[in-house]
C-alpha positions, -999 to 999 in steps of 0.1 A, spaced: -201 14 179 -169 -1 192 -177 -34 175 -180 -17 141 -148 2 147 -129 -30 156 -143 -48 126 -133 -20 102 -98 -19 117 -95 -57 114 -103 -54 77 -78 -26 73 -51 -47 90 -60 -77 68 -55 -55 37 -21 -44 49 -12 -80 55 -21 -89 20 0 -61 6 29 -73 28 25 -108 14 25 -94 -22 57 -75 -15 74 -106 -1 64 -127 -31 77 -101 -56 110 -91 -39 128 -120 -56 124 -104 -90 139 -70 -81 174 -57 -73 180 -56 -36 144 -67 -32 130 -32 -38 95 -36 -53 82 -5 -71 51 11 -55 37 16 -89 37 -21 -96 21 -28 -62 -7 -3 -69 -13 -14 -105 -11 -52 -100 -34 -51 -70 -56 -24 -86 -53 0 -56 -59 32 -74 -93 49 -66 -110 82 -69 -111 98 -35 -135 127 -39 -173 129 -41 -188 126 -76 -198 163 -75 -163 175 -68 -135 180 -92 -119 147 -99 -83 143 -110 -84 106 -117 -76 76 -96 -49 79 -70 -30 55 -48 -42 70 -15 -54 37 -1 -21 20 -9 -2 49 7 -22 46 39 -17 8 41 20 10 33 25 36 60 8 13 85 33 -15 75 62 10 78 50 22 112 49 -14 124 85 -20 111 73 -45 85 84 -27 54 111 -3 44 105 26 20 130 41 -5 126 68 -31 149 70 -61 146 96 -89 110 103 -79 99 66 -78 89 49 -46 99 14 -36 91 -10 -7 106 -42 7 99 -63 37 121 -60 67 143 -91 69 
């Protein structure tokens, strides 16, 4: 059981690292390096339906990205900013 948990968490960490790499690559194209979360989710196709098929579905959402971005923020690897209802991320210099 512990081996499976460790493998799953390793994959999750790898996904977060890939998102961080994407943010670092895209920062040069945005003012003050703030990359729109919408661009990250759309470019990396990170929107998924998160409920069972028999439940009411409201379309694809960015829940996976939100979890991974929060992990990066908790590890002081990215900063978060919200302006006029839009979310942005940039790497910590």
